NUMIKE-115787 format. One record per atom (N, C-alpha, C): residue in one letter; x, y, z. Coordinates in pm, whole numbers, plus 50000, padded with zeros to 5 digits. Example, Ala and Ser with C-alpha at 12.3 -4.5 7.8 and 13.67 -1.06 7.14 Angstrom:
2
a513194943150780;a512304955050780;a513204967050780;s512854977550708;s513674989450714;s512905000350787;
***
This chain:
267
x603035431150252;x602365423050150;x602845408650160;x601905399150155;x602245385050162;x602295379050022;x603435373549986;x603575367349855;x602945353449857;x602265350049750;x601665336849738;x602695327049682;x602625314449723;x603525304549663;x603155302349516;x604135298849436;x603915296549293;x602795286349270;x602665276849360;x601635266549345;x600225272349347;x600065284749396;x598745291249398;x598405298149266;x599345298549172;x599065304649042;x597955296948973;x596835303248941;x595725295948879;x596115289248748;x595615277148728;x595945269548608;x595555277248482;x594415283748484;x593945291148366;x594875302748334;x595405309248437;x596345320248415;x597635314848353;x598165304248411;x599405298348359;x599245293948214;x598115288048183;x597865283148048;x597755294447948;x597295306247993;x597105317447902;x598335325847875;x599415323747947;x600625331747929;x601225329347790;x601535340147719;x602195338747589;x603595344747586;x603945352847686;x605265359247689;x605845358347829;x607095354147837;x607805353547964;x608975363447959;x608895373848040;x610005383048060;x610795377948181;x612115379348176;x612905375048293;x614165383248307;x614465386548431;x615765391848469;x616805380748451;x618085384248458;x619145374148444;x619855371448577;x620555381448630;x621385378948749;x620565375248871;x620875363748926;x620235358249046;x618765354549025;x618315355248899;x617005349948862;x617215337748773;x617975339548665;x618395328148584;x619675321948639;x620525330248696;x621805325248745;x621715321348893;x622645313048934;x622765308749073;x624225310249114;x624465318449216;x625845321249259;x626705325849141;x626105334149056;x626855339948945;x627005331148823;x626415319348824;x626575310048713;x625225306848649;x625195306148516;x624005301548445;x624045286348448;x623115280348519;x623125265848535;x622505258948414;x622885246348387;x622235238748280;x620715238048298;x620265237248424;x618835236448451;x618105248948403;x618655260548432;x618015273148393;x618065275148242;x619205271848182;x619325273348035;x618345264047964;x618235251848015;x617285242347956;x615845247247972;x615565254348081;x614225259748103;x613895270347999;x614865278847963;x614645288647856;x614285281547726;x615075271447693;x614835264047569;x613475257147572;x613125251447685;x611845244247697;x610665253747680;x610785265747734;x609705275547719;x609475278847572;x610545281147499;x610385284547357;x609845272747278;x610315260747310;x609815248947240;x608315246747267;x607875251447383;x606465250147418;x605615261147353;x606265270347280;x605525280447207;x605415293847276;x606135295747387;x606105308647455;x607195317847403;x606905330747405;x607875340947370;x608725343647495;x610055344047479;x610965346047592;x611815358447568;x611695368147659;x612405380847647;x613135383647779;x614435384847773;x615215387847893;x615335402947912;x615295407348037;x615405421548071;x616455422748180;x617555429648149;x618705429348239;x619375442948252;x620115444648359;x620975456348374;x622325454248310;x622555442348258;x623855439248197;x624055447048067;x625335448048022;x625695457247916;x625395452547773;x625535462147682;x625295459447540;x626135447847488;x627385447247531;x628265436447484;x627735422647521;x627195421347641;x626585408647682;x625325406047600;x624525416447580;x623245414547511;x623445410447366;x624505415247302;x624835410847167;x624995395747165;x625795390747259;x626025376247267;x624735368647300;x623995373447399;x622795366447443;x621765365347331;x621535376547261;x620555376547153;x620955367147040;x622245365847017;x622725356946911;x622695342246952;x623095339447075;x623455325847114;x622445318547203;x621665325847280;x620765319347376;x619395316647313;x618635307247367;x617285304447316;x616275314747369;x616385327047316;x615485337947356;x615025345347231;x613925352447243;x613405360147130;x613985374147124;x614365379647238;x614965393047243;x615555395047381;x616385405347392;x616935408947523;x616965424147535;x616415429147645;x616455443347680;x617635445247774;x618505454847745;x619715456447824;x619875470147887;x620865470947975;x621205483048049;x619955489848106;x619105481348167;x617895485948238;x616915493548149;x616865489848021;x615835495447934;x616335505347830;x617645506047807;x618195515647712;x618055511047567;x617905498047545;x617865492547409;x617305478447414;x617005473147296;x616755458747287;x617445453147163;x617885440647175;x618545433447067;x617715421047036;x617725417146908;x617125404346871;x617845398946748;x617775385946730;x618395379746615;x617315376846511;x617465383146396;x616535381046285;x616975368446211;x616295357246239;x616725344546184;x616535344046032;x615515350745981;x615285350745836;x616415357945763;x616885369045824;x617955376845763;x619335372245807;x619375362845905;x620645358145962;x621475369946012;x620815378746089;x621475391046131;x620985395446268;x621915400546350;x621535406546477;x621025420646451;x619915424246515;x619355437646500;x619155443946637;x619045457146639;x618915463946767;x618125476846751;x617585481246864;x616815493646873;x617315501346994;x617865513246972;x618405521347080;x617535533547105;x617485538147230;x616725550047264;x617475562847227;x618795562747244;x619595574647218;x620505572647098;x620835583647032;x621765583146920;x623195581646970;x624095578546879;x625505577546916;x626025590846971;x625565601846912;x626015615046956;x625535617847100;x624295614047130;x623765616047265;x624515607347366;x624825595047327;x625575586347417;x626975591947442;x627595596947337;x628945602547352;x628925614647445;x627885622847435;x627785634647521;x627645630747667;x627005619347693;x626835614847831;x628095608447890;x629015604247804;x630205597047850;x630995605147952;x631195617947925;x631995626348014;x631285628348147;x629975629748144;x629225631448269;x629275618648352;x629195607148286;x629285594448358;x630645592948425;x631695597048355;x633045595948410;x633205604548535;x632615616348534;x632725625148650;x632015619148771;x630835613348750;x630115606948860;x630895594848911;x631435587148818;x632255575548856;x633375579648950;x634115590048915;x635245594248996;x634805598749135;x633685605549143;x633165609949272;x632795597949360;x632125588249302;x631705576449379;x632915568549429;x633885566349343;x635065558749383;x635835565849494;x635795578949494;x636495586849597;x635735586649729;x634405586949723;x633605588649844;x633075575749905;x633125564749831;x632575552149884;x633675541549883;x634435540349990;x635505530549996;x634985516249979;x635715508349903;x635375494349887;x634565491049763;x633935501149703;x633175498349580;x634145498449462;x633665494549347;x634495494349227;x633595495749105;x634185500248996;x633455500148869;x633245485548830;x632045482148787;x631735468348751;x632675463348642;x633015450548650;x633965444848554;x633445444848411;x632125446148394;x631575446348258;x631365460548205;x631885470648275;x631675484448233;x632235487248094;x633285480148056;x633945482947928;x633025480547808;x631975472647825;x631085470247712;x629695476047734;x629625486747816;x628375494147836;x628325506447744;x627105509847701;x626915521447616;x626215532947686;x625365529947784;x624485540047842;x624735543147989;x625125533348066;x625085535648211;x626425533348280;x626415536948406;x627555534548495;x627115523848595;x627885513148603;x627575502348696;x628645501948805;x628205503248929;x629115502849043;x628885489749119;x629935482249133;x629895469049197;x629925470649348;x628935464349415;x628975464549562;x629075450549622;x629075440049537;x629275426649595;x629625415849494;x629705419049364;x630005408449267;x631475404449271;x632365414149253;x633805411449253;x634525418749366;x633765424449457;x634335431049575;x633655425349698;x634285426249815;x633595422049938;x632305430049954;x631245423449998;x629925429750008;x629965442250095;x629395453050042;x629345465650116;x628065466450200;x628085474350307;x626875475950389;x625825484050313;x624585482950359;x623495490050294;x623735505150293;x624385510450395;x624645524850400;x625515529350284;x626475520950245;x627345524350132;x626565523850001;x625705513849987;x624885512749866;x623975524849854;x623385528849965;x622505540549965;x623275553249928;x624535553949972;x625355565749940;x625645566249791;x625905554749729;x626135554249584;x624895559349511;x623725554549553;x622475558949492;x622315574049506;x622595579349625;x622425593649650;x623365601949563;x624585597249543;x625535604549459;x625075604649313;x624555593449266;x624055592949129;x622855602049112;x621905601149204;x620705609449193;x621045624249209;x622035627349291;x622455641149307;x623055647049181;x623565638249095;x624135642548967;x623075642748856;x621825640148893;x620755640448794;x620525627348721;x621045616448777;x620905603448714;x619725595748773;x619215586448697;x618315576148749;x619215565148805;x618925560348925;x619745550048989;x618865538449031;x619325526249001;x618585514249039;x619545504149100;x619065497049201;x619885487049270;x619505473249220;x620495465749172;x620285451649138;x620805443349254;x620935430449233;x621465421949338;x622975423049353;x623645429649256;x625105430249257;x625665444249232;x624915452549159;x625405465649117;x624395476549151;x624895488849158;x624025500649143;x624275505749003;x623215506748925;x623305511748788;x622725525748783;x623425534848715;x622945548548701;x623045553248558;x622045561148513;x622045566048376;x621305579348370;x621515586448260;x620815599048236;x619605596148147;x618415598048202;x617185595148129;x616155589248223;x614915588548176;x613815584048261;x613295570148224;x613965563248136;x613535549948095;x613855539548203;x613185528048194;x613495516748281;x613105503748209;x613175492748279;x612875479848218;x611455479448162;x610515485248235;x609115484748194;x608855493248071;x609415505248065;x609155513847950;x609645507447821;x610795500547827;x611295494047706;x610505481347673;x609975474747775;x609115463147748;x607885467447668;x607305478947705;x606165484347628;x606575486647483;x607715493247463;x608155496847328;x608455484347245;x609155474847304;x609495462647232;x608235455047187;x607295453247277;x606085445847243;x605315452647130;x605285466047133;x604565473447030;x605295472546896;x606605474846896;x607355475446771;x607615461746709;x607915451846791;x608285438846738;x607075429646713;x606045430946795;x604955421246789;x603575427446767;x603515440746758;x602235447246735;x601265445546850;x601785443946971;x600965441847090;x601145453347188;x600065457147252;x600135467247357;x600225460047491;x601325462147561;x601525455147688;x600385458247785;x599835470147778;x598725473847866;x597535464647848;x597365459247727;x596235450347698;x596605435647717;x597885432947737;x598365419147745;x598895415647883;x598625424147982;x599225422148114;x598875408648175;x597655403948155;x597225391248211;x597915379348147;x598465381348028;x599065370247953;x600585371247944;x601155380448021;x602605382048025;x603105379348167;x604185372148176;x604785368548304;x606145375248314;x606515379048436;x607865383948460;x608455376748578;x609725372748566;x610455366548676;x611625375448714;x611795378148844;x612875386648887;x613255384149032;x614145392749085;x614645389949221;x615065402149301;x615155414149240;x615795425149312;x615075438449292;x615505448949363;x614785461749358;x614595467649219;x615555465749128;x615365471848996;x614305464548912;x613775453648966;x612675446548899;x611305451648945;x611295460849041;x610035465349099;x609035471048998;x609485478748894;x608495483548797;x607745472248727;x608445461448695;x607805450048630;x606905442648728;x607355441148852;x606525434748955;x605215442448975;x605315455648977;x604135463749002;x603145463448887;x603655462348766;x602805463748647;x602115450748606;x602825439548619;x602265426848573;x601625419548691;x600335416848684;x599615411548800;x600025397448841;x600685390048751;x601065376348784;x602595374648786;x603305385348817;x604765384748824;x605195375048933;x606375369148911;x606905359049003;x608315362749045;x608595361549173;x609945363149223;x610535349549253;x611795347449216;x612465335349265;x612685337449416;x612905326749490;x612855327349637;x613755338049697;x614885340849634;x615795350749691;x615285365049679;x614135367149618;x613525380449620;x613235384749765;x613055374849852;x612775378049992;x613955384650061;x615165383150004;x616335389850061;x616195405050055;x615385409849959;x615225424249937;x613835429249974;x613025420750034;x611605423950055;x611395437250126;x612255440450222;x612075452750299;x612495465250223;x613185463350109;x613685474850031;x612975476449899;x611975467949872;x611295468049742;x610135477949742;x610015485649635;x608865494449619;x607625486649576;x607845475049516;x606735466249478;x607255452049478;x606425442849524;x606785428649528;x605975421049424;x606465409549381;x605705401549286;x604505395049354;x603595389949274;x602405383349329;x602735369649385;x603725362949324;x604045349149360;x605545347449383;x605905337049453;x607315334049478;x607545319049460;x608675315549400;x609005301549377;x609565295049503;x609525281849512;x610125275149628;x611635276749634;x612285277149517;x613745276849512;x614345290149467;x615605291949496;x616325304049464;x616905303449323;x617165315249264;x617915316149141;x617385307749028;x618315301648954;x617955294048835;x617025282448861;x617145276348978;x616235265349012;x614805270449025;x614645282549081;x613325288449091;x612765291848954;x613605296948866;x613135299848730;x612685287048661;x613425276348680;x613045263548619;x611695258848673;x611425261348800;x610115257748857;x608995265648791;x609245278448767;x608245286548697;x608035281448555;x609115278648484;x608995273548347;x608175260648343;x608445251548436;x607725238948438;x606235241148465;x605925250648551;x604535253748581;x603805258548455;x604435267448380;x603815272848258;x603685262248149;x604725254248135;x604705243848030;x603675233148063;x603605229048187;x602645218648226;x601205223348202;x600965236348223;x599605241748205;x599175241548061;x600135241347968;x599805241747825;x599555227847767;x599875217547845;x599725203947792;x598275199447794;
***
């Protein structure tokens, strides 16, 4: 599949977008850092009247902070396990979880067993540094805080998770595994319905998604005008679905290019 440059996005499509979904790692961030350019792009989108919803594999603890502090309308975390938003009228953070506390507790022991197996069988990997604030999943680091592992090792981590009955997804830095069939897309449907009274199936033409890695494939496949930042090409041969468009620049700079395209179309 040949990705079109962002400049080919029709003006009428860009002007009609009302919601921007975006991944965080290596889509908003660049070399692990949230740049002023990317953060300003989030703020500019909201000031222009667009709804901004982040969708990430990052943990509940991060999402609490992001929903409170960043210029976003909501954040979906741990690959679709929950969403958080800040109710400005009530001055309160609110959240919606798929599983109860009892169900999450029951999964804790199973996650620990899979973790121990992976650490024993895949030399060089590590439990992700943000695991301590996760509620639903197991994140195994293959290049964030450890030397980058070969693709064969990443594939072995996925196989061990799937062999234990988990859903496994590869991001640009981690393999995330959880018990359940949800993903980023399923929670995007639920959030839009519950928070905004909108059916994503009817709003696909007016919703944009920005991402960069294999775990973004469900969103790329579902939204016809999805955009990958330039580094999505690093994973092109491993993606089950690619976005329709690609930005000129990588990471946060690419996201800023997308934001400018959408904002300019609304003027």
